C-alpha positions in Angstrom: -0.2 -36.5 15.5 -1.4 -34.2 18.2 -2.4 -30.7 17.3 -3.7 -28.3 19.9 -6.7 -26.1 18.8 -6.2 -22.6 20.1 -9.6 -21.5 18.8 -12.0 -24.0 20.4 -9.8 -25.2 23.2 -11.5 -25.3 26.6 -8.4 -26.4 28.4 -4.7 -25.7 28.0 -4.0 -28.5 25.6 -0.2 -28.1 25.7 -0.2 -28.5 29.5 -2.7 -31.3 29.4 -0.7 -33.5 27.0 2.8 -32.6 28.3 2.9 -35.3 30.9 0.4 -37.7 29.2 2.4 -38.8 26.1 4.9 -41.6 25.6 7.3 -42.0 22.7 6.6 -45.6 21.6 9.9 -45.8 19.6 12.3 -44.4 22.2 10.5 -45.3 25.5 9.0 -48.6 24.5 11.5 -49.7 21.9 8.7 -50.2 19.3 10.0 -51.2 15.9 7.7 -49.7 13.2 7.8 -52.9 11.1 5.9 -54.9 13.8 2.3 -54.8 12.5 0.8 -56.7 15.5 2.4 -54.4 18.0 1.3 -51.4 16.0 -2.3 -52.5 16.1 -2.1 -53.1 19.9 -0.5 -49.7 20.5 -3.0 -47.9 18.3 -5.9 -49.5 20.1 -4.8 -47.8 23.3 -4.5 -44.3 21.8 -7.6 -43.0 23.5 -7.2 -44.7 26.8 -6.4 -41.3 28.4 -10.1 -40.3 28.0 -11.1 -42.8 30.7 -7.9 -43.3 32.6 -6.1 -40.2 33.8 -2.9 -42.2 34.2 -2.9 -43.6 30.7 -0.3 -42.3 28.2 -1.0 -41.2 24.7 1.3 -43.2 22.4 3.3 -41.0 19.9 5.9 -42.0 17.4 6.2 -43.9 14.2 3.6 -46.7 14.5 4.1 -48.5 11.2 6.5 -48.0 8.3 6.0 -49.9 5.1 8.1 -49.4 2.0 6.0 -49.5 -1.1 6.5 -48.3 -4.7 5.1 -44.8 -5.4 2.4 -44.2 -7.9 5.0 -42.7 -10.3 7.1 -45.9 -9.9 4.0 -48.0 -10.8 3.2 -45.9 -13.8 6.8 -46.1 -15.0 6.8 -49.9 -14.6 3.5 -50.2 -16.6 5.0 -48.0 -19.4 8.0 -50.2 -19.6 6.0 -53.4 -19.5 3.7 -52.3 -22.3 6.1 -50.1 -24.3 4.1 -47.0 -23.7 5.3 -43.5 -24.4 4.5 -40.0 -23.1 4.0 -39.0 -26.8 1.9 -41.8 -28.3 1.2 -42.1 -32.0 -2.5 -41.7 -31.9 -3.1 -42.4 -35.6 -1.4 -45.8 -35.1 -3.4 -46.5 -32.0 -6.8 -45.5 -33.5 -6.0 -47.5 -36.7 -6.5 -50.7 -34.7 -10.1 -49.7 -34.0 -11.2 -48.5 -37.5 -13.4 -50.8 -39.5 
């Protein structure tokens, strides 16, 4: 993500980046599930600092579907028969001498 800083900006960031970006998905046909290509593209993200002709890659670099935290908690509750309203007396009884 590029975000110009209007407060501490010494150059016109909008103008600077306008011709120096490339959409990796549209222009390069990058598929966001290709991890090796993602690493290669990301390694060139700052090339424009040293090469005025280099393009800043923008787009979706990597997209991985994973379960959310809530999904994981729900799966654990189902696996162990947990409840949002546990019977604390029953639970604590297991640890009383």
